[in-house]
N, C-alpha and C positions, 0 to 999 in steps of 0.2 A: 405449870404442872399439868401433865396430860390427864384428861378427864377419865380415860379408860385404862390408865397405866397399871392399876392394881388387878385388872382382870386377867384370867388365864384362858387360853394361852397368850402370853404377852406379845409374842411375835405376830400373831394374827391381828389382835386388837390394835397394835401399833400401826400396822399398815391400813387397817380400816379407818382409824382416826385420821391418818394422812389423806386417805381418799375423800373423807368428809370435807376436807378443806378445799377441794377442787370442784368448782361447778361443772355439772355434767348432764344438763337436760338433754332429752332425746333430740337428735338432729343438730345439737350444738355441743359436740363432744371434743372440739379442738383442744381445749385445755387439758382434759384428761388423757387424750392421745399424746400430747407433748409430755405430760407427766410420766406416762409409761415409757416412752422412748428415752427420756432422761434417766429414769430408774434403771433401764437396761444398760445404758452407757455407763452410768456410775458404778455398776456392778460387773462390768466387762462381760456382759451377756450378749449373744447374737440376737438381733432383733430386726424385724422388717415390718413395714406398713404397706398395705395394698391400696389400690386406687380409691376405695370407698372409706378407708380409715381403720379397717380391722388391723389389729396389731398381733404379731406372733413373736414370742420370746422363747428361745431354746436354751436348754441346759443339758450338758452331757451327763452320761451315767456316772454314778459313783463307782470307785474302783471295785472290780469284781462283778459288776452288774452290766457290763458292756453288751452282753449278748441277750439281755432281757428285752422283751417286746417293747417298742416305743409306745408311749401313751401321750395323748393330747388332752390337757385339762382346759375346759372352756367356761367362760362366763361373759356376760354382756356388761358394757361399761356405762351405759346410759341409765338414768333413773326417772321414775315418775315424779313429777313436780306438782304436788298438791299441798295446800296450806289451809289452815283455818281462816275463816273470813276476817277475823280480827287481828291476824298475824301479818306484820309487815316483813316481807322477805322477797329479795330479788334473786331468783334461782339462777340467773345468768351470771351473777357476780358474787353473791354472798355464800359463805360456807354453811354447811349444815352443822347445827349444834347438837351433838349427842348428849343424852342425859341418862344417868343410871336411875332406874325406878324399880327398886326391889330386885327381883330376879331377872329383870329385863333391861335392855337398852332401847331407848326411843329417841325421838328428836323433839326439840322445843317448838311445837306448833306446826311442824311440817312433816312431810314424808322423810323417813330416815335414809333411804337408799341402801338398806341392807339387801334389798332386791336390786341388783345382785352384787353390791359392794362387798359383801362378806365372801362371796366366791372369788372376787378379785383379790381380796386381802389374803386368802389362803394360797392362791397362786403365787403372789409376791413373796409370801413367807417361805414357800417351797423353793422358789428360785434363788433365794439368798441363803438358804439353810446349809450348814456345813456338816451336820450330824444326822442326816436322814438318808437311809438307803433307798435308792431308786435306779431304775434303768433310764434310758434316754427319755426326757420329757420335753414336750412343747406346750406352751401356754398360749391359748388363743383368746383374745379379747375382742368381742364383736360390738359393732355400733348399732344404735337405733333398734334394739330389740323391742322396746315397749310400744312404739308407734308404727312399726311397719316391718319388723324383722329384716331391715334393709341390709345389715351386715351379712346375715346368713344368705339372703337372696343373692347378693352380689359376690359372695365368696367364689373364687375361681378354683377349679380342680388343680391339685398340685401345690396349693399354698402351704399345706403341711403334709407330713409323711406318715403319721401314725395311723394304725388300723383299729385302735381302741380309743374311745372318747369318753371322758368323764365330764358330764355336764353338771356344774355346781350351782344350779339355779332352781333347786327345789326347796320347799319350805316346811318340811315335816321330819323331825328326827325320828328314826326308826322306820322310815318308809323309803323304799327303793322304787324308782319309777322307770318303767320299761316301755312306756307308750304315752302318747299325748294326742290331743285333739287337733284337727286342722281348723282353719278359720277363714272368714271372709267378711268384709264390711259392706253394708248397703247404705248408700247416701241418697237422701231425698231433698230436693231443692224446690221450695215454693216461691213463686212470685206473688207480690201483692201491691196494692196501691195505697198511698197515704191519703187520709181524709181528715178534715177538721172535726174535732169532737163537739158535742153540744156544749154550749157555754153554761148550761144549767145542769151540768153533770157533777157527780161526786167521783173524784179521782182517788185511787188508793193503790198501794203496793202490797202484794201478797208474797210472803217468803216462807219457804219450806227449808228447814235446816235441822241439824242435830242427828242426822242419820249416820249409820256406820259406814256406808259405802262399801268399798272393798273390791276385790278382783272379780271381773265379770265371768271368769272361768271357775276359779277355786271356790268362790263364795256364792255362785248363782243359785245353788240349791238350798240356801240357809233361810229362805223366807224373809230376806231383808227388804226394806222399803226402797222404792225408786222415786226420787224427788220429782222427776219429770212426770211420772204417772200420777202422783199425789196432787201436784199442782194442777195438772190438766183436768183432773177429776172435778176440782172446784170451778175452774174456768168454764168447763163444759156445762155444768149445772147452772152457773150464773148467766151464761150467754143465752140459754134457753128460757130461763124464768125471769131474768131481770135486764135483758137487753144489754148485757155486758159488751163493751167494745175494748179490744186489746190494743194497747199502745206499745208494750215491750214485753218480751219473754226471753229468759236466759236460764238454761238449766243444764247441769252436768258440765264436764270438761273433756274427759278422755274416753276414747273409744273402748278401752279395755277396763274401765272402772264403772261400777254401779253408781249412778248419780246420787250424790250426797246432799246437794243443795240446789234449789231452783227458785226463781223469783219472776214476778210479772207485774207490770203496771197496767191498770185498766180503768175504765170509766163506766159508770151506770147513771141513769137519770136520777136526779135528786130524790124523786119519789120512792126509789127503791133502796135508799141509803141504809135504813135500819134493817130491811129484809135481808140485804146482802150480808150485813154483819151477823145476823142471827144464823143464816145459812152457813156462813163460814165457821162459826163456833160449833154448830151441830156436826159439820163434816169433820172438823178437827177432833171432836170427841169420838166420832165413829172410827176414824183412822187410828187414833190412840188405842182404842179397844182392839182393833184388828191386829195391830202390831205391838201390843204391850209386851210380849215376850221377847221378840227379836229387836225391837227398836224403842227401848224405854226412854231414850233421850230425845225423841222426836219433838221438834218445835215448829209451830206454824203461827205466823203473825200477819195481821192485817192492820195497816196504818194509812191514814190519809196523807196525800201528797198534792203538790201543785198540779193543776190541770195541764196535761201534756199538750204539745202543739199539734200532734197528729195521732190518729189511730188507724188500724188496719181497715181496709174495706171489708164489708160484712161478708161477702161471698168467700173471699180468701180465708178469712178468719174461721168460718164454718168448716171449710175443707181441712184446714190445719188441725183444728181441735178434734174433729171427727177422726182424722187419720191417727193422731196421737193416742186417742182413746182406743181405737181398734188395733193399733200395732201391738203384737204380742211381746211379752217380756218375761223371761224366766226359763225354767226347764220345759223343754218340749217333749223329751223322751229319755228314759233311763235305759242303760245297757242291759241286754238280755244275756250277755256273756260274762260280765264282771259285776258281781253284786255291789250295789252302792255307787256305781260309776254313772255320772251323768253322761249320756251319749250325745244329746243334741240340746242346744239352748240358743237363746237370742237375748241381746241386751239393748234396750233403748237408752243410748249413752248420753247424747247431748242434743240440745235445741238452741241454735244460735241465730241471732239476727245479723245480716250482712247487707247493709244498704236497704234496698227494697226487696230483699230476698230473705228467706229463712232456711237454714241448713239443718236437717235432722240427720244425725249420725247413729247408726245401729251396727252391731256386730253379731255374727252368727258363728257358732262353733259346733263341731261334731267329730267324733272319732270314726264316723262312716261318711265317706266323701259324698255319696249320693244323698244322704240325709242332710248334710251341710248345704248342698245346692238346693234341696227341697225347701228348707226353712228360709233360705235367702230369697227364693222366689215367692214364698208366702208373704214375707215382709215387703218385697217389691210390689206385689199385687195390691196391698193395702194402700200404698202411697200413689201408685199409678191410678187407682180408682179415684183418688182425691185430686188428681190432676197435677201431681208433682213430677218433676224431671228426676228420674231415678237412675243410678248407676252402681255397679259393683266394683270393688277393688279386685286385684288379681287373685287374692287369697293365698293361702299357704297350706302345704300338705300336713297330714298327721304322721304319726310314727307308730307303726304296727308293732305290738309286743312280740318279743322272741323269748319264750320261756326256757329255751335251750342255750341261751347266751353264756359264753365262757366268763365274761366280765360280771354277769349277774351272779354266777356261782361263786366267784372269788369274793365279790362284795358282800353277798349274803353270808358266806362262811365267816368272813372277817367280823361282821357285826355280831354274829352269834358267839364267836370266840371271845370277843372283847367285852361284851355286855351281858352275856349269858341269857340272851333272849332272841327269838327269831324276829327279824324285821318283816314288816308287811311289804309284799311285792305287789305293785298295782300300776295302773295307768292313771293319767291325770287329765282332767277336762280342760285345763289351761293349755295354751299353745307354747311349745318349746321350739327352739331352733333345730332340734334333732331331726325333725322330718326333712328339713331343707338340707342338712348335712348328708343325710342318707341319699338324697337325690344326686348330690355332687360326688359322694364317695360311697358307691354301692358296696355292700358287704361290711360297712363299718359296724363294729361291735360297741354298743353304747349303753350307758346307764346314767341316771340322774339322781343325785342325793344332796342333802344339805341339812343345816340346823333348822330349828323351829322359828318361823317368822309368822307373825299374825298381823292382820290389818294392812297387808300390802296394798299399795296404790292409794293409801289414805293417810292423813296426819296421825292416825292411830297406829301406824306401822311400828312394830317393836320386834326385837329378836331376843330369844331366851338365852341367857348367858351360859348356863350349864351345857346346853346343847351345842354351843360353839366349841366347847372343850371336847365333847364327844365326836363332833364332826371332824375336827382336826386329827384326833387320835385315829379315827376310822380311815380317813384319807391316807394318812401315813402308812397304816397297816395294809391297805389295798395296794399301794404302790410297792410295798416291800414283797408282796406275794404275787406280783405279775410274773408269769413264767417266761422262760427263755423262748426265743423264736424258733 
């Protein structure tokens, strides 16, 4: 029995549940690509795949709608793969298990993949529908949106024909998005030497967990805790007061997620054993008080472990901890044009040991290109001062709002007519693929909308059931009201 079979609209939830059965980590989308191509073949739909793995499936207009403007509907096929630390799950091979939780659908201990599986499901439902009026439609499914926007970067001109694009990758019912931030990653690599620890040392592991995490764009303004920052705060204090020597550090996972968990193994002289425990408990209390509203489930733990074989050399450790402390994280500036919109931000995403190197990954976003470059240079300066090797990724452009857009007017009027309320029209601080589409297809008329998703990029990800019904009704009505060419 299908878990989601009783939910409406059944045609969308059926395809979403099918999608959940197919592993689709970023950069490992082969199975979902094959799934889509088979879906097209089984339903006698024209389909093609480009050199990078993007899939385009076409459907002719319904009778009487042949002269209506063609529309391309777009979603990405990869998902963020995050799980709770106590959950056993192989994202390369295991299906996602959806669970109904009151008014929401979530997953069992993992990300759900509603970002952007629900957009995919809506496209598939449209492609096989027999009773929905629409002009010519093209459904574009892009690869690797979450870790590099690779599908959008590699998209070639002429892959699709439409001049109107509906991006189905938004996460707020009642909100229409007409602009997004551009982004860039700044990567810092530290070299270090291994040394033997003192045989008379007290070894322990510190763990930070229980944070909400979330999207480094959508959620950056919410005052959430960053596990990397919290962990480093303790390590910094203990290194200065108690001669702490760092053996291992591991925090965060994804460039576009706020770090939920972090841990480190360290050694202090036995003489400082109790002082370190006291300092840890005091810091835990302080951080709990600071984040009691936004992070009520914060947990910090210190437990003794076996003495590690090696620790970092002291000079490299000092450079790393100082740089992590100085590295900015969070909102840098708010928009002066759109009230409530974060204009510029930066995320201290992950800290990973790789052999005798440590890689620190950060990401910067802004709806103003010069501001994006400025904050990226700010982060670069911090790490270069600490002696790290620093590089930037190529980055991706933003999408400038067009308040005179025809598809905006159609979509706004549709929502008002259907639900008797005006939708909110705004830009988003997260990165969407639309900016890259606009580079390849100048003059493209675009809008982004979707149902309500919360906790994206974390195991708390969930989608509100009622808003999926509204999203589907809205999408059908928009397509019905596209004018003739």
